[in-house]
C-alpha positions as CSV (number, residue, x, y, z in Angstrom):
1,X,53.5,9.0,9.5
2,X,53.2,11.9,7.1
3,X,50.7,14.8,7.9
4,X,47.9,15.0,5.5
5,X,44.8,17.3,5.3
6,X,42.5,14.3,5.3
7,X,43.7,13.2,8.8
8,X,41.4,13.5,11.8
9,X,42.4,16.1,14.4
10,X,43.4,13.5,17.0
11,X,45.7,11.8,14.5
12,X,47.2,15.1,13.4
13,X,47.9,16.1,17.0
14,X,49.5,12.8,17.8
15,X,51.7,12.9,14.6
16,X,52.7,16.5,15.3
17,X,53.6,15.8,19.0
18,X,56.1,13.2,17.8
19,X,57.8,15.9,15.7
20,X,58.2,18.4,18.5
21,X,61.3,18.2,20.7
22,X,60.4,17.4,24.2
23,X,61.3,20.1,26.7
24,X,63.7,19.1,29.5
25,X,64.6,21.6,32.3
26,X,67.4,21.0,34.7
27,X,67.3,23.1,37.9
28,X,70.3,23.6,40.2
29,X,70.2,24.9,43.7
30,X,73.6,26.6,44.4
31,X,75.2,24.3,41.8
32,X,73.6,21.1,43.1
33,X,71.0,19.3,40.9
34,X,67.5,19.8,42.4
35,X,65.9,16.8,40.9
36,X,67.4,13.5,39.6
37,X,65.1,13.8,36.5
38,X,64.6,16.9,34.4
39,X,61.3,18.8,34.6
40,X,59.2,18.6,31.5
41,X,57.4,22.0,31.9
42,X,58.5,25.4,33.1
43,X,55.5,25.3,35.5
44,X,56.8,22.2,37.3
45,X,60.2,23.7,37.6
46,X,59.0,27.0,38.9
47,X,56.7,25.3,41.4
48,X,59.6,23.1,42.7
49,X,61.5,26.2,43.6
50,X,58.6,27.9,45.3
51,X,57.5,30.2,42.5
52,X,54.1,30.5,40.7
53,X,53.5,27.9,38.0
54,X,52.8,30.9,35.6
55,X,56.1,32.7,36.4
56,X,58.1,33.5,33.3
57,X,61.4,33.7,35.2
58,X,62.5,30.3,33.9
59,X,61.8,31.1,30.3
60,X,63.8,34.3,30.5
61,X,66.8,32.8,32.3
62,X,67.2,29.2,30.9
63,X,70.9,28.7,29.8
64,X,72.0,32.2,30.8
65,X,73.5,31.3,34.1
66,X,71.3,34.0,35.7
67,X,70.5,33.2,39.3
68,X,66.8,33.1,40.2
69,X,65.8,33.8,43.9
70,X,69.4,34.1,44.9
71,X,70.2,30.4,44.5
72,X,68.6,28.7,41.5
73,X,69.9,28.4,37.9
74,X,68.0,26.7,35.1
75,X,69.4,24.9,32.0
76,X,68.2,22.9,29.1
77,X,70.9,20.2,29.5
78,X,72.6,18.7,32.5
79,X,75.6,20.7,33.7
80,X,79.0,19.1,34.5
81,X,79.7,18.9,38.2
């Protein structure tokens, strides 16, 4: 579906959402995968490790290998074990 100026807002939003890559966040606790499925929001990932949903630590450290809270690492793709 092509985006056109004549489209209703709802249809534009739905079409645009299909174009945007879905976010996947893999959280590891000392190298062990925390959840069998990736988190789809930074807020969900941060809440799972005991941080505030509004914390920006995940955004800053994704794919860097930086350890959060002394034990968690966050990646945009599953890591080999």
